[in-house]
Residue frames as qw, qx, qy, qz and C-alpha x, y, z in Angstrom:
[[0.846, -0.136, 0.387, 0.339, 34.99, 16.43, 13.72],
 [0.179, 0.845, -0.295, -0.407, 37.71, 18.08, 11.69],
 [0.916, 0.377, 0.044, 0.128, 39.35, 16.68, 8.59],
 [0.503, -0.605, 0.382, 0.486, 43.08, 16.39, 8.34],
 [0.302, 0.656, -0.476, -0.501, 45.08, 16.97, 5.18],
 [0.111, -0.186, 0.967, 0.138, 45.60, 13.20, 5.00],
 [0.413, 0.435, 0.741, -0.303, 41.80, 12.64, 5.06],
 [0.416, 0.745, 0.004, -0.521, 41.34, 15.18, 2.27],
 [0.137, 0.534, -0.742, -0.383, 44.05, 13.54, 0.14],
 [0.238, 0.052, 0.970, -0.024, 42.53, 10.06, 0.65],
 [0.445, 0.602, 0.525, -0.404, 39.06, 11.37, -0.28],
 [0.327, 0.737, -0.286, -0.518, 40.49, 13.10, -3.36],
 [0.007, 0.348, -0.899, -0.267, 42.29, 9.93, -4.46],
 [0.336, 0.275, 0.882, -0.180, 39.13, 7.89, -3.90],
 [0.441, 0.706, 0.235, -0.502, 37.05, 10.38, -5.92],
 [0.241, 0.636, -0.573, -0.457, 39.59, 10.26, -8.76],
 [0.128, -0.134, 0.979, 0.090, 39.66, 6.44, -8.67],
 [0.418, 0.450, 0.708, -0.348, 35.84, 6.26, -8.68],
 [0.431, 0.735, -0.027, -0.523, 35.55, 8.59, -11.66],
 [0.153, 0.523, -0.760, -0.355, 38.20, 6.70, -13.60],
 [0.256, 0.061, 0.962, -0.075, 36.52, 3.36, -12.84],
 [0.468, 0.602, 0.474, -0.440, 33.19, 4.76, -14.04],
 [0.346, 0.713, -0.346, -0.501, 34.80, 6.05, -17.25],
 [0.006, 0.341, -0.915, -0.217, 36.47, 2.71, -17.96],
 [0.374, 0.284, 0.853, -0.228, 33.19, 0.84, -17.36],
 [0.471, 0.697, 0.186, -0.508, 31.35, 3.18, -19.75],
 [0.252, 0.626, -0.608, -0.418, 34.00, 2.69, -22.45],
 [0.159, -0.137, 0.977, 0.036, 33.86, -1.08, -21.98],
 [0.459, 0.466, 0.675, -0.342, 30.08, -1.19, -22.31],
 [0.432, 0.738, -0.101, -0.509, 30.16, 1.01, -25.42],
 [0.095, 0.493, -0.809, -0.306, 32.80, -1.27, -26.96],
 [0.271, 0.087, 0.955, -0.088, 30.75, -4.41, -26.24],
 [0.489, 0.617, 0.417, -0.455, 27.58, -2.84, -27.66],
 [0.343, 0.702, -0.399, -0.480, 29.45, -1.88, -30.84],
 [0.029, -0.289, 0.941, 0.176, 30.79, -5.45, -31.22],
 [0.389, 0.314, 0.818, -0.283, 27.32, -6.91, -30.64],
 [0.483, 0.712, 0.182, -0.476, 25.74, -4.63, -33.24],
 [0.174, 0.620, -0.636, -0.425, 28.60, -5.28, -35.71],
 [0.172, -0.053, 0.981, 0.066, 27.62, -8.97, -35.59],
 [0.311, -0.222, -0.609, -0.695, 24.11, -7.96, -36.71],
 [0.331, -0.442, -0.800, 0.235, 22.43, -8.32, -33.31],
 [0.225, -0.761, -0.198, -0.575, 19.92, -5.90, -31.82],
 [0.247, 0.050, -0.656, 0.711, 20.37, -4.50, -28.34],
 [0.413, -0.648, -0.566, -0.298, 17.58, -4.16, -25.81],
 [0.257, -0.042, -0.483, 0.836, 17.19, -1.62, -23.05],
 [0.107, -0.775, -0.616, 0.089, 14.63, 0.54, -21.30],
 [0.200, 0.232, 0.024, 0.951, 14.24, 4.27, -21.85],
 [0.338, -0.159, 0.224, -0.900, 12.05, 6.00, -19.25],
 [0.549, 0.043, 0.711, -0.437, 10.40, 2.64, -18.52],
 [0.769, 0.498, -0.019, -0.400, 9.70, 1.91, -22.20],
 [0.771, -0.155, 0.549, 0.284, 11.29, -1.27, -23.62],
 [0.367, 0.802, -0.281, -0.378, 13.47, -0.37, -26.62],
 [0.857, 0.071, 0.413, 0.301, 14.93, -2.61, -29.31],
 [0.101, 0.836, -0.312, -0.439, 17.79, -0.94, -31.18],
 [0.907, 0.397, 0.118, 0.069, 18.65, -2.44, -34.55],
 [0.727, -0.191, 0.212, 0.625, 22.28, -2.72, -35.72],
 [0.355, 0.506, 0.317, 0.719, 21.59, 0.13, -38.18],
 [0.126, 0.017, -0.313, 0.941, 20.62, 2.42, -35.29],
 [0.454, -0.374, -0.358, -0.726, 16.84, 2.42, -35.74],
 [0.046, -0.041, 0.793, -0.606, 14.96, 2.12, -32.45],
 [0.499, -0.323, -0.579, -0.558, 11.57, 0.60, -31.74],
 [0.486, -0.245, 0.540, -0.642, 9.28, 0.40, -28.76],
 [0.542, 0.032, -0.790, -0.283, 8.17, -3.21, -28.40],
 [0.644, -0.347, 0.428, -0.531, 6.35, -5.59, -26.12],
 [0.009, -0.182, 0.983, 0.034, 6.64, -9.28, -25.40],
 [0.714, -0.086, -0.287, -0.632, 3.70, -11.44, -26.41],
 [0.790, -0.329, 0.401, -0.327, 2.52, -14.50, -24.51],
 [0.968, 0.246, 0.029, 0.044, 3.96, -16.84, -27.16],
 [0.715, -0.417, 0.212, 0.519, 7.45, -15.44, -26.52],
 [0.501, 0.456, 0.319, 0.662, 7.66, -13.29, -29.63],
 [0.167, -0.415, -0.171, 0.878, 7.95, -9.51, -29.78],
 [0.280, 0.779, 0.524, 0.200, 5.51, -7.04, -31.24],
 [0.318, 0.035, 0.027, 0.947, 6.87, -3.72, -32.47],
 [0.031, 0.749, 0.552, -0.365, 4.62, -0.91, -31.31],
 [0.299, 0.950, 0.085, -0.003, 6.27, 2.07, -32.98],
 [0.681, 0.301, -0.124, 0.656, 9.57, 3.46, -34.17],
 [0.360, -0.899, -0.131, 0.214, 11.16, 5.94, -31.78],
 [0.296, 0.892, -0.301, 0.159, 13.96, 8.44, -32.21],
 [0.790, 0.100, -0.422, 0.433, 17.44, 7.09, -31.55],
 [0.551, -0.740, -0.193, 0.336, 18.96, 8.20, -28.26],
 [0.315, -0.611, 0.312, 0.655, 22.02, 9.59, -30.01],
 [0.665, 0.726, 0.159, -0.076, 21.78, 10.95, -33.52],
 [0.719, -0.202, 0.332, 0.576, 24.97, 10.35, -35.47]]
């Protein structure tokens, strides 16, 4: 099956649109994280399967949930991005 110039243009436009959408989503998430941390809240995520709690000041900790619903800090870990 051969591609026509029209098919190539449509694919190129779709690729451009996809990349721009991904960029805008990344910027939006970064903005929301910054607002959340500016309010003094920690953010939580997983890094290579390890649960991470990042403090508003940028310090990061591996943690685990305890049965009573609290968190136990296991160790401090290096921040993902060093400023």
